[in-house]
C-alpha positions as CSV (number, residue, x, y, z in Angstrom):
1,M,0.0,-0.1,-0.2
2,K,1.1,3.6,-0.9
3,D,2.7,5.6,1.6
4,L,3.9,2.7,4.0
5,N,7.3,1.4,2.3
6,F,9.1,-0.1,5.2
7,S,12.3,-1.2,5.7
8,Y,14.3,-2.5,9.4
9,K,17.2,-0.7,8.0
10,N,15.5,2.7,8.2
11,S,17.4,4.5,11.3
12,W,14.3,6.5,12.3
13,F,12.5,3.4,12.9
14,W,14.9,1.9,14.8
15,V,15.4,5.6,17.3
16,L,11.5,5.0,17.8
17,F,12.6,1.6,18.8
18,V,14.5,1.9,21.7
19,V,12.5,5.7,22.8
20,F,9.6,3.8,22.5
21,F,10.7,0.2,25.3
22,S,13.4,1.1,26.5
23,S,11.9,2.0,29.7
24,G,13.2,-1.0,31.5
25,F,16.6,0.5,32.1
26,V,17.2,3.8,34.5
27,F,20.7,5.5,35.1
28,F,19.6,6.4,38.1
29,K,16.1,6.6,40.1
30,V,17.1,10.3,42.3
31,P,16.4,12.7,42.0
32,F,14.1,11.5,39.0
33,E,14.4,8.4,37.3
34,F,16.7,8.9,34.0
35,Y,15.8,6.7,31.5
36,F,18.0,5.3,29.1
37,H,16.0,6.8,25.9
38,Y,16.7,10.4,27.7
39,I,19.8,10.5,25.7
40,I,18.8,10.3,22.4
41,I,15.6,12.9,23.2
42,I,18.6,15.5,25.2
43,F,20.6,15.1,22.0
44,L,18.0,15.0,19.0
45,T,15.6,17.8,20.6
46,P,17.4,20.3,20.6
47,L,18.8,20.1,17.0
48,Y,15.8,19.5,15.6
49,F,14.8,22.3,17.1
50,F,16.9,25.0,15.0
51,K,15.6,23.2,11.9
52,Y,11.9,23.5,13.0
53,G,11.3,25.9,15.5
54,F,9.4,25.7,18.3
55,P,5.8,24.6,17.1
56,K,2.6,26.1,18.5
57,L,0.7,23.5,19.3
58,V,3.2,22.4,22.0
59,I,2.2,25.7,23.2
60,Q,-1.2,25.6,22.4
61,L,-1.1,22.7,24.2
62,F,0.4,23.4,27.9
63,I,-0.1,27.0,28.5
64,A,-3.0,26.2,30.6
65,P,-1.6,23.3,32.5
66,L,1.7,25.4,33.1
67,I,-0.7,28.2,34.4
68,V,-2.5,26.2,36.9
69,G,0.7,24.5,38.0
70,I,2.6,27.3,38.8
71,V,-0.8,28.6,40.5
72,H,-1.0,25.3,43.3
73,I,2.6,25.6,43.7
74,L,1.7,29.2,45.3
75,L,-1.6,27.6,47.0
76,S,1.2,24.6,48.1
77,N,-1.1,22.3,46.7
78,N,1.8,21.1,44.6
79,L,5.1,20.7,45.2
80,S,7.1,23.0,42.7
81,F,10.0,20.6,42.5
82,T,7.4,17.6,41.2
83,F,5.5,20.0,38.7
84,W,8.6,21.2,36.6
85,K,10.4,17.4,36.8
86,V,6.2,16.1,35.2
87,F,6.0,19.6,32.9
88,G,9.5,19.8,31.7
89,G,9.8,16.4,31.2
90,L,6.1,16.4,28.9
91,V,7.3,18.7,27.2
92,S,10.2,17.8,26.8
93,V,9.0,14.1,25.1
94,T,6.3,15.8,23.3
95,L,8.6,18.1,21.4
96,F,10.6,15.1,20.2
97,F,7.9,13.2,19.0
98,Y,6.6,15.9,16.9
99,Y,9.8,16.5,15.6
100,A,9.7,12.7,14.6
101,I,6.6,13.2,12.6
102,H,8.0,16.6,11.3
103,H,11.0,15.4,9.7
104,N,9.1,12.2,8.6
105,N,6.6,15.0,6.8
106,F,3.9,14.1,8.7
107,N,3.4,10.6,6.9
108,I,1.3,9.4,9.8
109,R,1.0,5.7,8.1
110,L,4.5,5.4,8.1
111,V,5.4,6.6,11.6
112,F,2.1,4.4,12.3
113,K,3.3,1.5,11.0
114,W,7.2,1.7,12.7
115,Y,5.4,1.1,16.0
116,C,3.2,-1.6,15.2
117,K,6.3,-3.5,13.9
118,A,8.4,-1.8,16.5
119,T,5.5,-3.7,18.7
120,Y,6.0,-7.3,16.5
121,L,9.3,-7.2,17.7
122,L,8.4,-7.1,21.4
123,C,6.3,-10.4,20.3
124,L,9.8,-11.6,18.8
125,I,11.6,-11.1,21.3
126,A,8.3,-12.9,24.3
127,G,9.0,-15.5,21.8
128,I,12.5,-16.2,23.0
129,Q,11.5,-15.5,26.1
130,I,9.0,-18.1,26.3
131,I,11.4,-20.9,24.7
132,S,14.2,-19.5,26.8
133,F,12.3,-20.6,29.4
134,L,10.9,-23.9,28.5
135,L,14.4,-25.0,27.6
136,G,15.4,-23.6,31.7
137,I,18.0,-20.9,30.0
138,K,17.5,-18.3,32.7
139,S,19.2,-15.7,30.9
140,G,16.8,-16.2,27.8
141,Y,13.8,-15.1,29.6
142,D,14.6,-13.0,32.5
143,F,16.1,-9.9,31.8
144,S,16.9,-8.6,35.3
145,W,20.2,-9.1,34.0
146,F,21.1,-6.3,31.8
147,L,17.4,-4.2,32.9
148,N,16.7,-2.9,36.3
149,K,13.7,-1.8,36.0
150,W,12.2,-5.0,34.8
151,S,10.8,-7.9,36.7
152,F,9.9,-11.4,36.2
153,V,6.5,-12.7,36.9
154,E,5.7,-16.3,37.7
155,G,2.3,-17.5,37.1
156,G,0.5,-17.0,33.8
157,I,-0.1,-19.7,31.4
158,V,2.9,-21.5,30.6
159,G,4.9,-20.5,34.2
160,F,5.2,-16.6,33.8
161,R,3.1,-13.7,32.7
162,V,5.2,-12.9,28.7
163,N,6.3,-9.0,29.1
164,S,9.2,-9.0,27.1
165,L,11.5,-6.1,26.9
166,L,8.7,-3.8,29.1
167,S,9.0,-3.8,32.9
168,E,5.1,-5.5,33.3
169,P,3.2,-7.9,31.5
170,T,0.0,-5.2,31.7
171,Y,2.4,-2.4,29.9
172,L,3.5,-5.1,26.8
173,A,-0.6,-6.1,27.1
174,T,-1.5,-1.9,26.8
175,V,1.7,-1.5,23.8
176,L,0.4,-4.2,21.7
177,A,-3.2,-3.0,21.5
178,P,-3.1,-1.0,18.1
179,S,-1.4,-4.2,16.5
180,V,-3.8,-6.7,18.4
181,F,-6.3,-4.8,16.2
182,I,-4.9,-4.7,13.2
183,S,-4.5,-8.6,13.6
184,V,-7.7,-9.2,14.6
185,K,-8.9,-6.7,11.6
186,N,-6.8,-9.4,9.0
187,L,-7.4,-12.1,10.2
188,L,-11.3,-11.2,9.6
189,S,-10.8,-10.5,5.8
190,K,-8.7,-11.3,3.0
191,Q,-6.0,-8.3,3.3
192,N,-2.7,-8.2,5.3
193,F,-2.2,-4.6,6.0
194,I,0.8,-4.2,8.0
195,F,1.1,-7.7,9.0
196,N,0.7,-11.3,7.8
197,K,-2.2,-13.3,9.1
198,L,1.1,-15.5,10.7
199,E,2.8,-12.4,12.5
200,S,-1.1,-11.3,13.4
201,I,-1.5,-14.4,14.9
202,I,1.9,-14.7,16.8
203,I,0.5,-10.7,18.1
204,I,-2.8,-11.8,19.2
205,L,-1.4,-14.9,21.1
206,T,1.7,-13.0,22.6
207,S,-1.1,-10.1,24.2
208,I,-2.7,-13.5,25.6
209,L,0.0,-15.0,27.0
210,T,0.2,-11.7,29.3
211,T,-2.3,-12.6,31.6
212,S,-3.2,-9.2,31.4
213,S,-7.4,-8.5,32.1
214,I,-6.7,-4.5,30.1
215,G,-4.6,-7.3,27.2
216,Y,-8.2,-9.2,27.3
217,L,-10.1,-6.5,27.3
218,G,-7.8,-4.9,24.4
219,I,-8.7,-8.7,22.3
220,I,-12.5,-7.5,22.9
221,A,-12.6,-4.7,22.3
222,S,-10.4,-5.2,18.9
223,L,-13.6,-8.1,17.8
224,L,-16.3,-5.6,18.2
225,L,-14.4,-2.6,16.1
226,A,-12.4,-4.9,13.8
227,S,-16.0,-6.6,12.5
228,N,-17.9,-3.1,12.7
229,T,-20.4,-4.5,14.9
230,I,-21.0,-2.3,17.4
231,R,-25.0,-3.6,17.3
232,I,-26.9,-4.8,20.0
233,R,-27.5,-7.8,18.6
234,Y,-23.3,-8.4,18.7
235,I,-22.5,-6.5,21.5
236,L,-25.0,-9.6,23.3
237,I,-22.8,-12.5,21.2
238,G,-19.9,-10.3,22.6
239,L,-20.7,-10.2,25.8
240,L,-21.6,-14.2,25.7
241,I,-17.7,-15.0,24.2
242,S,-16.8,-13.0,27.0
243,V,-18.2,-14.4,29.9
244,F,-16.9,-17.6,28.5
245,S,-13.6,-16.8,27.8
246,F,-13.6,-14.7,31.2
247,N,-14.9,-18.3,33.0
248,I,-11.8,-20.3,31.1
249,A,-9.3,-18.0,32.9
250,Y,-10.7,-17.7,36.0
251,W,-10.6,-21.4,36.4
252,Y,-7.4,-22.2,34.4
253,V,-5.1,-19.3,35.0
254,P,-4.6,-18.9,39.1
255,D,-3.3,-15.0,38.8
256,F,-5.8,-14.1,37.1
257,R,-8.4,-15.7,39.5
258,N,-6.4,-14.3,42.4
259,R,-7.1,-10.8,41.2
260,V,-10.5,-11.7,40.2
261,D,-11.2,-12.6,44.3
262,A,-9.0,-9.1,45.2
263,A,-11.5,-7.4,43.2
264,K,-14.2,-8.3,44.0
265,G,-13.1,-8.5,47.9
266,L,-12.7,-4.9,47.7
267,W,-15.2,-3.4,45.5
268,I,-18.3,-5.7,46.5
269,D,-17.4,-7.1,50.0
270,K,-15.3,-4.1,51.4
271,N,-13.1,-6.2,52.7
272,F,-9.5,-4.9,53.1
273,S,-7.6,-7.8,53.9
274,L,-4.1,-8.4,52.9
275,S,-5.1,-10.9,50.9
276,N,-6.9,-8.2,49.0
277,T,-4.9,-5.0,49.6
278,N,-1.7,-6.6,48.4
279,N,-2.8,-6.2,44.4
280,S,-3.0,-4.2,41.6
281,S,-6.9,-4.1,42.8
282,F,-6.4,-2.1,45.6
283,V,-4.0,0.1,44.0
284,L,-6.4,0.9,41.5
285,Y,-8.7,1.2,44.7
286,N,-7.1,3.4,46.5
287,N,-6.3,5.9,43.8
288,L,-9.7,6.6,42.7
289,H,-10.8,7.1,46.3
290,I,-7.8,9.7,46.3
291,A,-8.9,11.3,42.5
292,K,-12.4,11.3,43.8
293,E,-11.5,13.2,47.2
294,N,-9.3,15.9,45.1
295,I,-11.4,16.7,42.5
296,I,-14.3,17.5,45.1
297,D,-12.1,20.3,46.8
298,Y,-10.2,21.6,43.1
299,P,-13.4,20.2,40.1
300,L,-11.8,22.3,37.1
301,F,-8.8,22.7,36.9
302,G,-7.5,19.7,39.2
303,T,-4.1,20.7,41.1
304,G,-1.5,20.8,38.6
305,L,1.2,18.0,36.3
306,G,2.6,16.3,39.2
307,S,0.1,16.5,41.7
308,H,-1.4,13.3,42.4
309,E,1.7,12.7,44.5
310,T,0.4,15.3,46.8
311,A,-2.9,14.8,47.0
312,F,-2.0,10.7,47.9
313,K,-0.3,11.7,51.0
314,K,-3.7,13.9,51.8
315,H,-5.9,10.9,50.8
316,T,-4.4,7.8,51.1
317,L,-6.3,5.0,52.7
318,T,-3.6,3.4,53.9
319,K,-3.1,5.5,57.1
320,T,-6.8,5.1,57.7
321,I,-9.0,2.0,56.8
322,I,-6.3,-0.2,56.4
323,Q,-3.1,0.0,59.0
324,Y,-0.2,-1.1,57.0
325,D,2.2,1.4,53.8
326,F,1.3,0.6,50.4
327,E,2.6,3.1,48.4
328,F,2.4,1.5,45.2
329,N,1.9,4.2,42.0
330,I,2.0,7.1,44.7
331,K,2.9,9.0,40.9
332,D,1.0,8.5,38.6
333,G,-2.3,7.1,39.9
334,N,-2.1,4.0,37.9
335,S,-4.3,5.2,35.7
336,L,-4.6,8.1,33.1
337,F,-8.1,8.8,33.5
338,V,-7.4,8.8,37.9
339,R,-4.8,10.7,37.5
340,L,-6.3,13.1,35.2
341,C,-8.7,13.9,37.3
342,T,-6.7,14.9,40.1
343,E,-3.5,17.2,38.0
344,T,-6.5,18.9,35.3
345,G,-10.0,18.2,37.0
346,L,-13.1,18.4,34.9
347,V,-11.7,20.9,32.2
348,G,-8.6,18.0,32.1
349,L,-10.2,15.3,31.3
350,F,-13.1,17.1,29.1
351,F,-10.2,18.3,26.7
352,V,-8.7,14.1,26.3
353,F,-11.9,12.5,25.8
354,L,-12.8,15.5,23.5
355,L,-9.6,14.2,21.4
356,I,-10.4,11.1,21.4
357,F,-13.8,10.8,20.3
358,K,-13.6,13.8,17.8
359,G,-10.8,12.2,16.4
360,F,-12.3,7.8,16.3
361,I,-13.5,7.6,12.8
362,Y,-15.7,3.9,13.0
363,K,-17.6,4.0,9.6
364,V,-16.2,5.5,6.0
365,K,-18.7,6.7,3.7
366,Y,-16.9,6.5,0.9
367,D,-15.0,3.7,-1.0
368,D,-11.4,4.8,-0.4
369,E,-8.7,3.5,1.1
370,D,-6.9,6.6,1.8
371,L,-9.9,6.9,4.2
372,R,-10.7,3.5,5.4
373,L,-6.6,3.1,6.3
374,N,-7.3,6.4,8.4
375,S,-9.9,4.6,10.1
376,M,-8.5,1.3,10.9
377,I,-5.3,3.9,12.4
378,S,-8.2,5.7,14.7
379,Q,-9.9,2.7,15.4
380,S,-6.0,0.4,16.8
381,L,-5.8,3.7,18.3
382,F,-9.0,4.1,20.4
383,V,-8.5,0.7,21.9
384,L,-5.3,1.6,23.1
385,F,-6.5,5.1,24.6
386,I,-9.5,3.1,26.4
387,L,-6.9,0.9,28.1
388,V,-4.9,3.0,28.9
389,L,-7.2,5.1,30.6
390,V,-7.9,2.8,32.7
391,R,-4.1,0.9,33.6
392,Q,-1.4,3.6,33.1
393,G,-1.2,6.4,34.9
394,N,2.5,7.9,33.3
395,Y,2.0,10.6,30.4
396,M,5.6,9.8,29.6
397,L,5.9,6.2,29.0
398,N,5.9,3.9,26.1
399,G,5.5,6.9,23.4
400,L,1.9,7.9,24.6
401,P,2.7,11.1,23.6
402,M,3.4,10.0,20.0
403,L,0.3,8.1,19.6
404,F,-1.9,11.3,20.8
405,L,0.1,13.2,17.8
406,I,-0.9,10.3,15.7
407,Y,-4.1,9.9,16.2
408,Y,-4.4,14.0,15.7
409,Y,-2.7,14.5,12.8
410,N,-4.0,11.0,11.2
411,F,-7.4,12.6,12.0
412,I,-6.8,15.7,10.7
413,E,-5.2,14.4,7.3
414,Y,-8.5,12.3,6.8
415,K,-11.1,15.5,7.6
416,T,-9.0,16.8,4.6
417,T,-9.5,13.7,2.0
418,V,-12.6,13.9,2.8
419,E,-13.4,18.0,1.6
420,K,-11.0,17.7,-1.2
421,K,-12.0,14.0,-3.0
422,Y,-16.0,14.9,-2.0
423,L,-17.0,17.8,0.1
424,L,-15.5,19.7,-2.8
425,I,-16.4,18.0,-5.5
426,N,-20.2,16.8,-4.3
427,P,-20.9,20.0,-2.3
């Protein structure tokens, strides 16, 4: 397909692969985490700044968070260092990704293909993990010997939860979401968009082997969107399939069953025993409580970027309902939705949801290959954003700003194509 010429020899592909997926290694953690890919961003961003200037889009995006952040520093609702760390980091990363797109002539389809191909490499590495585990070669499946912010998680379907180069299995399941959507679309049709049929199967299997509930949610959402079945009868069929799959996972995957039991104990039974609170279910439960309390006090604009840490210390349940201290995800809230509630308030939430839903392209009215590609990119990223809102609070992790930029420019391209090809011809 045109505009999708790809080669592993392209240096920008490898630059973006490292920037996207090298968060498993940090040089130091105090006073902030300095990831390996920061070196690339620090080196390249100033060069492209002098070549392309400072984009107006970035100024428009960050002027309001800058003002809100400074106000809440003065009100002692946020720490000065924390705000400038998050604000400066987010601006720098967004700038770098903007320049990456600009340097490649805003070829959104090619940049998106690079991202998908990069996730496929993660799947191949996950395959090496699985084979090494079955053969008992520890260095081939436990990457903690060269990645110092990476952990091996026992359990799952094959004896461990697959996570490739990423620090957590859930992160792998999340970044695979766009590729899972494309793979499902390929398997449901005669096309081979980005991946062939074998590659598509490998990607879906890798997502399943993370044994992440977020990954399973992404697969279900991909099935519904890729088959264009957002109708009542198909939703009911999808729910039946989901219930069946849920029961299979519950009875045959112990890790999944433990997480479900803990979630039920917390959300339904209100049981704050150790077995229900020493896990990710309590982390989300606690952070939702913190976000709720903070948004009640500061509903419109929140308390500024980086302020979830301060809000955590004020409102955490680990100092009231339970008498032991679990300070997991104190900085990022374990969920983009939770963190946006705390740090940007209702206005920030509205802006993000507006971007996501306005940029969503469900059905294309015209028989046009370019528009169909725009639709596929939109839907695949839409699935990822849903997962991130639920289970990833880090603004900068695994190329998230780049994916929002791709989503935005993809919609602009779609809208421009429709206006030029169809509306101007047939007003």
